[in-house]
Phi, psi and omega in degrees: 000335176305308172310312184297315186293320173310305184300313182296320174296317176299324179288320175300317177298325176289324179292318178302314183287327171299317179298315180301313184303310175307314176294322184291330183228311197301307194263009184123166180296140178284160178304325180298333181276001185306316189269308186270352178049038178259116173301142182262079184249055170062036177078004174303127178274161180286157178292145175257002176287164175299124185294152183267006183245157175216162174250126183243143183195178175279165183267340179220149175218138171288153176304125167086003179270164179255140180242126171278128178243131184230132171262121183214192179283135169263008188249352184093309187275149184302141173231118181295147185250120179266300171226162179194161171224129182237140175209162176257126179243159176284142180284312177301319179235083193293354181273351189264132181258144183237150166077183181217151175260134191248347178201137176251155181298320188209114184281359174270349183239341180225170192198154173263140167228170184239115179262289172269328180229183182283130168055042185260359179225163174223144181207180184277167173256332185209165188272359182298146182297138183236158179269193178303140191240133176241127180238157178252130177235140177259123188279154181291149178282333184259025183221131171233139176137198182271140176230163176217161171256130181237141179221159162249123184237135184237145173273314179209179184309329188253351187240113176209160180237124174265166174059039168277115191235152184274165160299161177289142183249127178262127177265111193245173176291155189303326186273003184290138169275128183246133166267117191292125177222151180234087188291164182290151186287152169239126184232162183280131183287162180296156183298334186221123181240147179278163181306317186298318181297314183300326184284338177274356181286132179268133172269124177246149183277130178297146179280130184300154179293156193297337177302335185270349181286128180092007174298332181274337191222341182227351175230158174266124184233143181216121179227178179230133000274182182306144173065021178279338196288324183293330181267351177063039178226035179296142174280345169203144182205144175240139170237139179232126178242121183250121175232107184068239173258017181260133172248110182254124183249150163230139180227141174207144178226142185255182183065030174059058188277165177274336178201152175225136189225155171237147178226151180251127184222154172271357171213185183262026176241150181289131175134140179051055182234147173266112190249152182228114193250136178244119199247129172267118178277165183294327179280001179094353174273163183246136180228149182249137182218149163256162185207173175227129187259144183249141174287125170053028179211150171281142358277159177296321187216147176226118172293328185291345176266008179232129176294138190268346186278351182292347183238154177222120185290127174251317179211157175199152181201162170232113185219125174064025185083007185246125180261124187230135172228138169236138186209164166255153170230141186296150181295319183239124173216155175250128182225117176057036180083354182257141183262128171249110180256103183294323190279321185270331189247155176257149189220143168292133177269131167239144170224133185226164166207156177208173190247008186209163174241138174274321177218172183299323178258021186211125176278165188270193183297145180278075192279337186266325183193141169212136175198155185212144183293153187280341176226152175298137183232140171299119179297339174285349181293166182233137174131205181239101176300160181271149183281171182294146176296140177249031185293320178292320175302307187292326174293319178296314178294326187285322178297319177289333178293318179292323178292310200259335177269329189264267187303323181284325180291319183287323181288319175293325170301321184288318187302314195277323194238354187240028185286334176241055171237157187051037182299136169097350183253138185227159176224119178071016183089006182244157171303148186305314188298317187289315182302320175282329171304305188298320174300313186293315180288330169288331167301310176305308183299316179304302178312312184287322180295321172294315177294329183292317178299318175300318190283325172300318171303315180307300193271348175077032182124205184279136179213124175271167186236060175058042174097346175284116189288011176320307188293329177291304180300329178288317179290327174294312181301311182301323179293315182295318177299322182295328187266001183294302181297328178298316177297316184298319184295323179262018186296148181287154178292149182298142177095350181273163188293332175278354177304315182294328178292317177302308178315305181299311182295321178284332179286323178294313182288324178298304184294328171303317181287323186289320178291316179294326176300318181292317173302320180300320186285320170303322178285331172302334178294337179267003178280133185297318186295324175300324177061031173282140171298137177305334180290350178298334174300325179293324175297318175292323177301323186294312180305314184294316181297316176301307182302314179295326182285328176294320181292325187290318177305310192287320172304323181283335169291331177293314176302309188285330178290329170297338182274349189272139173227128191228115180044042167083006182253142176240127180276126192261154181235161187302313178298335177286337187269354186309323184276356174059057178268101190294338181296333183283340187299335184279351176262349187272121175268110181260009188264353183224165179293146169307148166312143174074017180294321173300320180295316186294323182292324177297317174304312185291333179287338172281314191298310193294310180295324179297316182295318175302321177301315183288325173302309184296316179297321176288325182287333172305307189301323187285320192285327188262003184295145355278129188304318179297318179296319173300317176300311178301325179289320179291310189276348176088004184288000000 
């Protein structure tokens, strides 16, 4: 009886395995594979090689229209399809399945199933080899933006490829005119490729986005940063096409913006402008609004103050992190009592983009891009107008760098550690250290005041920078800097009772201004207008580290020097004089250089050139900003 029981158990086990095999592959994808598209084939992993399959479809489809989607060979020669699971996914949220399948080529070998929604997926009905398959997919009525088709395709039970993906398909509005195209398939490369394979890969130049087409001969185009239109890599761009009395606008922003907007202004400053906003909503849809900007006051824009009927949305999409809107604007419109006549008047074009909304009806700060044309332009002209000059911003930055990284740093160092160096030598009737200290601090004052005036002219008054405290720390620095020479002019005579008060206040205000000045420069790196590379922070950090190390070295020489007594004479240093004790003056020898003066002069000869190199490097980054684009223009890349 024992052999018979064993054979019965073996028979039952075989039946169970066959049932399991059938569930895992034969009759289609199981419900558990709907999201990750992973076949439940007993833990067998997918292939890491280049898949022999590809998905072919068109590049655009209108909302509610039918699209043909084909799974076929990527090799030219036919490749049999054993099993598959095919779905349409959102570009922005790949876990979301979009649309519905309406027709399969053969119901005996393929079927429509429901994963997250009704009829949103297609799969096989049996494991037999199948030829190329074409399905009909209906685009959703309530979604605009990019989608792509993703599939897992199996040749047999043990051999399958995940993440076979189509090119991106743009779901557009029903009235969009579509030019039928059949782009080449896009499939994911193998996880690991040999060096031989890498060297044989040919690089091709990507086709510019549709918004750039016609910028040289049929449209007016303006983008950020400067000279980005030819290369097709603008962070934000506005284009205007005029046909008769019809004005069609296009705006696009990259880096996954929350909004991109264009404005019509009578100058190149933000404020009192008619704006048009392309908004990415949380549900993945795109909306178009008009708004009015207010100068120097919250809120920056109010949609309620601008009529919405003056614009009509034609197309919109979100593809590869690019937010795009195409719309018409009435030739003549009245906003906030001002008449905007696009045919008769010239306007400064503005284009901005940001990554946040302050309120549902108000965009956040333009943290990603901001630019304005330098002069008003007729919207019917063709080409790329020049941007507003950034000379004042660049001069402001250069003057502040030279003042607070350069002259202030060296001047403070001289006053603190070199009062009893070069004894007996004078310049203009003053001790060497004091003469150079005064020259450098007057230069700091002049550069700071001039830089402050330039930025006031540029921004037209007080301006905050979207939460960046640069303006606040900057104005405090300017105030402290302004009062320093006034206090120095009225300083009490050495030895008087009020001299210690002056010493401490002068020391405190001077060092506070220096520290705040450097902090303000750090904050400037994160300003959108500065266009500085983020790695500028490391140069500034190197400056701070070097500056602190030099102070530590020189402070140690002070400590050692103050402990040395020779023939009853003690060489005094400035921090020792802060309390202004006149009775000690009789014990201080001011006729000779303090100990280690030669060493301090050597330290100074190292400190000054390195500080100047850092200052020159930072000024170059400011003057040539954005440095990456300037480099590409120079090298022709």
